[in-house]
A tleap script that builds the chain and sets N, CA, C and O, in Angstrom:
source leaprc.protein.ff14SB
mol = sequence {
  NMET ALA ARG VAL LEU LEU PHE GLY PRO LEU
  ARG ASP LEU ALA GLY TRP ARG GLU ARG THR
  ILE ASP ALA GLY SER LEU SER GLY LEU LYS
  ALA LEU ILE ALA ALA GLU ASP ALA THR LEU
  ALA GLU ALA LEU ASP GLY PRO GLY VAL GLN
  VAL ALA LEU ASP GLN ALA LEU VAL ARG GLY
  ASP ARG ALA LEU GLY PRO ALA SER GLU VAL
  ALA PHE LEU PRO PRO MET SER GLY CGLY
}
set mol.1.N position { 0.848 -1.181 0.000 }
set mol.1.CA position { 0.000 0.000 0.000 }
set mol.1.C position { 0.894 1.245 0.000 }
set mol.1.O position { 1.722 1.425 0.893 }
set mol.2.N position { 0.719 2.080 -0.990 }
set mol.2.CA position { 1.498 3.306 -1.081 }
set mol.2.C position { 0.774 4.432 -0.343 }
set mol.2.O position { -0.446 4.575 -0.426 }
set mol.3.N position { 1.544 5.204 0.362 }
set mol.3.CA position { 1.017 6.410 0.997 }
set mol.3.C position { 1.139 7.519 -0.047 }
set mol.3.O position { 2.243 7.840 -0.489 }
set mol.4.N position { 0.012 8.100 -0.438 }
set mol.4.CA position { -0.021 9.104 -1.497 }
set mol.4.C position { -0.315 10.462 -0.874 }
set mol.4.O position { -1.272 10.620 -0.117 }
set mol.5.N position { 0.529 11.441 -1.209 }
set mol.5.CA position { 0.389 12.788 -0.682 }
set mol.5.C position { 0.191 13.768 -1.824 }
set mol.5.O position { 0.853 13.668 -2.858 }
set mol.6.N position { -0.715 14.711 -1.640 }
set mol.6.CA position { -0.946 15.776 -2.610 }
set mol.6.C position { -0.675 17.109 -1.921 }
set mol.6.O position { -0.971 17.278 -0.738 }
set mol.7.N position { -0.112 18.050 -2.669 }
set mol.7.CA position { 0.223 19.350 -2.099 }
set mol.7.C position { -0.376 20.481 -2.931 }
set mol.7.O position { -0.637 20.322 -4.123 }
set mol.8.N position { -0.587 21.621 -2.283 }
set mol.8.CA position { -1.032 22.843 -2.936 }
set mol.8.C position { -2.337 22.671 -3.689 }
set mol.8.O position { -3.284 22.073 -3.178 }
set mol.9.N position { -2.386 23.204 -4.923 }
set mol.9.CA position { -3.630 23.150 -5.686 }
set mol.9.C position { -4.073 21.729 -6.036 }
set mol.9.O position { -5.257 21.494 -6.277 }
set mol.10.N position { -3.146 20.794 -6.064 }
set mol.10.CA position { -3.526 19.396 -6.322 }
set mol.10.C position { -4.383 18.877 -5.167 }
set mol.10.O position { -5.383 18.194 -5.382 }
set mol.11.N position { -3.984 19.206 -3.964 }
set mol.11.CA position { -4.744 18.822 -2.763 }
set mol.11.C position { -6.123 19.475 -2.792 }
set mol.11.O position { -7.130 18.830 -2.499 }
set mol.12.N position { -6.160 20.757 -3.147 }
set mol.12.CA position { -7.429 21.475 -3.195 }
set mol.12.C position { -8.359 20.872 -4.242 }
set mol.12.O position { -9.556 20.725 -3.996 }
set mol.13.N position { -7.824 20.527 -5.399 }
set mol.13.CA position { -8.624 19.934 -6.475 }
set mol.13.C position { -9.202 18.579 -6.057 }
set mol.13.O position { -10.366 18.283 -6.324 }
set mol.14.N position { -8.376 17.763 -5.401 }
set mol.14.CA position { -8.802 16.418 -5.014 }
set mol.14.C position { -9.743 16.416 -3.817 }
set mol.14.O position { -10.619 15.558 -3.704 }
set mol.15.N position { -9.554 17.384 -2.924 }
set mol.15.CA position { -10.339 17.391 -1.699 }
set mol.15.C position { -9.762 16.482 -0.628 }
set mol.15.O position { -10.416 16.213 0.380 }
set mol.16.N position { -8.550 16.011 -0.837 }
set mol.16.CA position { -7.858 15.207 0.172 }
set mol.16.C position { -6.358 15.486 0.093 }
set mol.16.O position { -5.847 15.890 -0.952 }
set mol.17.N position { -5.664 15.268 1.203 }
set mol.17.CA position { -4.232 15.505 1.276 }
set mol.17.C position { -3.436 14.197 1.270 }
set mol.17.O position { -2.343 14.126 0.709 }
set mol.18.N position { -3.993 13.183 1.892 }
set mol.18.CA position { -3.258 11.924 2.047 }
set mol.18.C position { -4.216 10.751 1.933 }
set mol.18.O position { -5.330 10.781 2.456 }
set mol.19.N position { -3.755 9.712 1.234 }
set mol.19.CA position { -4.512 8.467 1.096 }
set mol.19.C position { -3.552 7.305 0.999 }
set mol.19.O position { -2.380 7.474 0.662 }
set mol.20.N position { -4.053 6.138 1.293 }
set mol.20.CA position { -3.301 4.909 1.074 }
set mol.20.C position { -3.959 4.177 -0.091 }
set mol.20.O position { -5.158 3.901 -0.071 }
set mol.21.N position { -3.149 3.869 -1.108 }
set mol.21.CA position { -3.671 3.236 -2.318 }
set mol.21.C position { -2.812 2.020 -2.638 }
set mol.21.O position { -1.584 2.091 -2.595 }
set mol.22.N position { -3.452 0.916 -2.957 }
set mol.22.CA position { -2.751 -0.325 -3.277 }
set mol.22.C position { -2.438 -0.366 -4.768 }
set mol.22.O position { -3.322 -0.603 -5.591 }
set mol.23.N position { -1.171 -0.133 -5.107 }
set mol.23.CA position { -0.730 -0.155 -6.505 }
set mol.23.C position { 0.703 -0.654 -6.549 }
set mol.23.O position { 1.475 -0.425 -5.619 }
set mol.24.N position { 1.060 -1.337 -7.630 }
set mol.24.CA position { 2.397 -1.899 -7.756 }
set mol.24.C position { 3.389 -1.006 -8.470 }
set mol.24.O position { 4.591 -1.273 -8.463 }
set mol.25.N position { 2.883 0.071 -9.098 }
set mol.25.CA position { 3.763 0.962 -9.847 }
set mol.25.C position { 3.144 2.357 -9.893 }
set mol.25.O position { 1.966 2.540 -9.585 }
set mol.26.N position { 3.957 3.334 -10.284 }
set mol.26.CA position { 3.428 4.683 -10.422 }
set mol.26.C position { 2.346 4.743 -11.497 }
set mol.26.O position { 1.331 5.417 -11.321 }
set mol.27.N position { 2.559 4.042 -12.607 }
set mol.27.CA position { 1.544 4.061 -13.667 }
set mol.27.C position { 0.249 3.417 -13.184 }
set mol.27.O position { -0.837 3.890 -13.516 }
set mol.28.N position { 0.353 2.351 -12.410 }
set mol.28.CA position { -0.836 1.712 -11.846 }
set mol.28.C position { -1.542 2.621 -10.860 }
set mol.28.O position { -2.772 2.660 -10.814 }
set mol.29.N position { -0.770 3.349 -10.073 }
set mol.29.CA position { -1.328 4.298 -9.119 }
set mol.29.C position { -2.100 5.389 -9.849 }
set mol.29.O position { -3.219 5.731 -9.464 }
set mol.30.N position { -1.501 5.934 -10.902 }
set mol.30.CA position { -2.175 6.977 -11.675 }
set mol.30.C position { -3.442 6.440 -12.342 }
set mol.30.O position { -4.438 7.156 -12.441 }
set mol.31.N position { -3.414 5.198 -12.793 }
set mol.31.CA position { -4.607 4.594 -13.408 }
set mol.31.C position { -5.729 4.462 -12.383 }
set mol.31.O position { -6.890 4.711 -12.706 }
set mol.32.N position { -5.403 4.079 -11.166 }
set mol.32.CA position { -6.420 3.965 -10.119 }
set mol.32.C position { -7.006 5.332 -9.783 }
set mol.32.O position { -8.212 5.466 -9.580 }
set mol.33.N position { -6.147 6.342 -9.727 }
set mol.33.CA position { -6.623 7.700 -9.462 }
set mol.33.C position { -7.511 8.170 -10.612 }
set mol.33.O position { -8.550 8.785 -10.374 }
set mol.34.N position { -7.116 7.889 -11.856 }
set mol.34.CA position { -7.892 8.298 -13.030 }
set mol.34.C position { -9.270 7.656 -13.042 }
set mol.34.O position { -10.248 8.287 -13.443 }
set mol.35.N position { -9.351 6.400 -12.604 }
set mol.35.CA position { -10.636 5.707 -12.570 }
set mol.35.C position { -11.591 6.364 -11.578 }
set mol.35.O position { -12.810 6.298 -11.739 }
set mol.36.N position { -11.031 6.992 -10.561 }
set mol.36.CA position { -11.844 7.634 -9.530 }
set mol.36.C position { -12.094 9.111 -9.815 }
set mol.36.O position { -13.171 9.629 -9.521 }
set mol.37.N position { -11.087 9.796 -10.394 }
set mol.37.CA position { -11.188 11.248 -10.569 }
set mol.37.C position { -10.374 11.669 -11.792 }
set mol.37.O position { -9.171 11.914 -11.696 }
set mol.38.N position { -11.044 11.748 -12.940 }
set mol.38.CA position { -10.368 12.075 -14.202 }
set mol.38.C position { -9.747 13.469 -14.177 }
set mol.38.O position { -8.688 13.683 -14.767 }
set mol.39.N position { -10.386 14.409 -13.510 }
set mol.39.CA position { -9.856 15.772 -13.436 }
set mol.39.C position { -8.541 15.799 -12.668 }
set mol.39.O position { -7.593 16.465 -13.082 }
set mol.40.N position { -8.481 15.084 -11.558 }
set mol.40.CA position { -7.248 15.002 -10.786 }
set mol.40.C position { -6.163 14.305 -11.598 }
set mol.40.O position { -5.016 14.751 -11.609 }
set mol.41.N position { -6.511 13.227 -12.271 }
set mol.41.CA position { -5.528 12.497 -13.082 }
set mol.41.C position { -4.922 13.404 -14.144 }
set mol.41.O position { -3.715 13.374 -14.382 }
set mol.42.N position { -5.768 14.210 -14.780 }
set mol.42.CA position { -5.274 15.148 -15.795 }
set mol.42.C position { -4.320 16.159 -15.164 }
set mol.42.O position { -3.282 16.480 -15.742 }
set mol.43.N position { -4.669 16.658 -13.990 }
set mol.43.CA position { -3.810 17.622 -13.297 }
set mol.43.C position { -2.475 17.005 -12.911 }
set mol.43.O position { -1.442 17.667 -13.005 }
set mol.44.N position { -2.476 15.741 -12.476 }
set mol.44.CA position { -1.228 15.076 -12.086 }
set mol.44.C position { -0.287 14.899 -13.267 }
set mol.44.O position { 0.930 14.842 -13.089 }
set mol.45.N position { -0.842 14.813 -14.480 }
set mol.45.CA position { -0.027 14.681 -15.684 }
set mol.45.C position { 0.291 16.038 -16.309 }
set mol.45.O position { 0.900 16.106 -17.376 }
set mol.46.N position { -0.118 17.107 -15.649 }
set mol.46.CA position { 0.062 18.451 -16.195 }
set mol.46.C position { 1.509 18.907 -16.173 }
set mol.46.O position { 2.357 18.310 -15.509 }
set mol.47.N position { 1.778 19.983 -16.916 }
set mol.47.CA position { 3.144 20.503 -16.984 }
set mol.47.C position { 3.626 20.994 -15.621 }
set mol.47.O position { 2.891 21.657 -14.888 }
set mol.48.N position { 4.840 20.667 -15.304 }
set mol.48.CA position { 5.459 21.141 -14.074 }
set mol.48.C position { 5.184 20.317 -12.837 }
set mol.48.O position { 5.827 20.527 -11.809 }
set mol.49.N position { 4.241 19.377 -12.902 }
set mol.49.CA position { 3.961 18.528 -11.737 }
set mol.49.C position { 5.088 17.510 -11.609 }
set mol.49.O position { 5.432 16.821 -12.569 }
set mol.50.N position { 5.651 17.428 -10.420 }
set mol.50.CA position { 6.735 16.491 -10.163 }
set mol.50.C position { 6.269 15.399 -9.214 }
set mol.50.O position { 5.326 15.580 -8.444 }
set mol.51.N position { 6.950 14.264 -9.285 }
set mol.51.CA position { 6.629 13.127 -8.423 }
set mol.51.C position { 7.856 12.803 -7.579 }
set mol.51.O position { 8.965 12.661 -8.096 }
set mol.52.N position { 7.638 12.689 -6.279 }
set mol.52.CA position { 8.692 12.252 -5.371 }
set mol.52.C position { 8.310 10.863 -4.858 }
set mol.52.O position { 7.222 10.659 -4.319 }
set mol.53.N position { 9.216 9.930 -5.036 }
set mol.53.CA position { 9.026 8.570 -4.534 }
set mol.53.C position { 10.006 8.375 -3.393 }
set mol.53.O position { 11.220 8.436 -3.585 }
set mol.54.N position { 9.480 8.143 -2.221 }
set mol.54.CA position { 10.303 8.004 -1.017 }
set mol.54.C position { 11.265 9.179 -0.879 }
set mol.54.O position { 12.448 9.004 -0.585 }
set mol.55.N position { 10.731 10.381 -1.096 }
set mol.55.CA position { 11.396 11.664 -0.909 }
set mol.55.C position { 12.516 11.945 -1.910 }
set mol.55.O position { 13.402 12.753 -1.633 }
set mol.56.N position { 12.485 11.288 -3.065 }
set mol.56.CA position { 13.434 11.563 -4.147 }
set mol.56.C position { 12.633 11.794 -5.423 }
set mol.56.O position { 11.759 10.999 -5.766 }
set mol.57.N position { 12.933 12.881 -6.123 }
set mol.57.CA position { 12.227 13.163 -7.373 }
set mol.57.C position { 12.530 12.087 -8.403 }
set mol.57.O position { 13.678 11.670 -8.562 }
set mol.58.N position { 11.494 11.643 -9.101 }
set mol.58.CA position { 11.638 10.597 -10.118 }
set mol.58.C position { 10.875 11.008 -11.372 }
set mol.58.O position { 9.993 11.866 -11.335 }
set mol.59.N position { 11.241 10.373 -12.481 }
set mol.59.CA position { 10.535 10.557 -13.750 }
set mol.59.C position { 10.196 9.180 -14.283 }
set mol.59.O position { 10.900 8.206 -14.018 }
set mol.60.N position { 9.127 9.109 -15.026 }
set mol.60.CA position { 8.747 7.841 -15.630 }
set mol.60.C position { 8.106 6.904 -14.623 }
set mol.60.O position { 7.768 7.293 -13.505 }
set mol.61.N position { 7.952 5.671 -15.045 }
set mol.61.CA position { 7.302 4.667 -14.201 }
set mol.61.C position { 8.312 4.056 -13.244 }
set mol.61.O position { 9.474 3.860 -13.600 }
set mol.62.N position { 7.876 3.762 -12.055 }
set mol.62.CA position { 8.711 3.118 -11.040 }
set mol.62.C position { 7.866 2.106 -10.287 }
set mol.62.O position { 6.657 2.281 -10.136 }
set mol.63.N position { 8.504 1.056 -9.821 }
set mol.63.CA position { 7.822 0.077 -8.969 }
set mol.63.C position { 7.615 0.680 -7.587 }
set mol.63.O position { 8.438 1.455 -7.100 }
set mol.64.N position { 6.499 0.310 -6.964 }
set mol.64.CA position { 6.202 0.755 -5.611 }
set mol.64.C position { 6.330 -0.422 -4.664 }
set mol.64.O position { 5.856 -1.522 -4.948 }
set mol.65.N position { 6.972 -0.178 -3.546 }
set mol.65.CA position { 7.091 -1.202 -2.519 }
set mol.65.C position { 5.931 -1.106 -1.541 }
set mol.65.O position { 5.098 -0.206 -1.646 }
set mol.66.N position { 5.874 -2.033 -0.589 }
set mol.66.CA position { 4.752 -2.065 0.351 }
set mol.66.C position { 4.673 -0.833 1.256 }
set mol.66.O position { 3.607 -0.530 1.792 }
set mol.67.N position { 5.778 -0.130 1.428 }
set mol.67.CA position { 5.765 1.046 2.309 }
set mol.67.C position { 6.176 2.309 1.557 }
set mol.67.O position { 6.697 3.245 2.164 }
set mol.68.N position { 5.947 2.348 0.244 }
set mol.68.CA position { 6.339 3.508 -0.550 }
set mol.68.C position { 5.521 4.743 -0.192 }
set mol.68.O position { 4.349 4.655 0.172 }
set mol.69.N position { 6.175 5.895 -0.308 }
set mol.69.CA position { 5.497 7.174 -0.167 }
set mol.69.C position { 5.619 7.888 -1.510 }
set mol.69.O position { 6.720 8.069 -2.029 }
set mol.70.N position { 4.478 8.290 -2.064 }
set mol.70.CA position { 4.451 8.991 -3.342 }
set mol.70.C position { 3.843 10.361 -3.102 }
set mol.70.O position { 2.716 10.481 -2.620 }
set mol.71.N position { 4.606 11.395 -3.447 }
set mol.71.CA position { 4.124 12.763 -3.291 }
set mol.71.C position { 4.041 13.419 -4.662 }
set mol.71.O position { 4.994 13.379 -5.440 }
set mol.72.N position { 2.897 14.021 -4.947 }
set mol.72.CA position { 2.716 14.781 -6.176 }
set mol.72.C position { 2.863 16.253 -5.826 }
set mol.72.O position { 2.125 16.786 -4.997 }
set mol.73.N position { 3.829 16.903 -6.471 }
set mol.73.CA position { 4.176 18.280 -6.155 }
set mol.73.C position { 3.749 19.201 -7.287 }
set mol.73.O position { 4.102 18.949 -8.439 }
set mol.74.N position { 3.002 20.256 -6.998 }
set mol.74.CA position { 2.549 21.152 -8.053 }
set mol.74.C position { 3.725 21.944 -8.607 }
set mol.74.O position { 4.798 21.977 -8.004 }
set mol.75.N position { 3.523 22.584 -9.760 }
set mol.75.CA position { 4.595 23.429 -10.316 }
set mol.75.C position { 5.005 24.485 -9.293 }
set mol.75.O position { 4.175 25.040 -8.572 }
set mol.76.N position { 6.282 24.739 -9.255 }
set mol.76.CA position { 6.816 25.724 -8.303 }
set mol.76.C position { 7.318 26.929 -9.085 }
set mol.76.O position { 7.753 26.819 -10.232 }
set mol.77.N position { 7.245 28.059 -8.443 }
set mol.77.CA position { 7.847 29.247 -9.031 }
set mol.77.C position { 8.720 29.886 -7.967 }
set mol.77.O position { 8.510 29.685 -6.771 }
set mol.78.N position { 9.651 30.618 -8.390 }
set mol.78.CA position { 10.547 31.240 -7.424 }
set mol.78.C position { 11.257 32.411 -8.075 }
set mol.78.O position { 11.083 32.711 -9.256 }
set mol.79.N position { 12.039 33.035 -7.277 }
set mol.79.CA position { 12.732 34.197 -7.833 }
set mol.79.C position { 14.003 34.452 -7.124 }
set mol.79.O position { 14.719 35.395 -7.461 }
savepdb mol mol.pdb
quit
């Protein structure tokens, strides 16, 4: 079971900050989210959204372990 965290506008869009979801990979996790909330799934695939797996930024598909933490981070701006 992966611990899934949403931050900023992603959290606001979903209406939740943290959930536990049973998925074996990031792509599987996104598919489960898409089946429940297509708008959130589209936002998670949006430009600038980053994924942290166990507190390390990752790209592409990755396997999830039984105690994985997946955080979806909205686009950041700075100066």
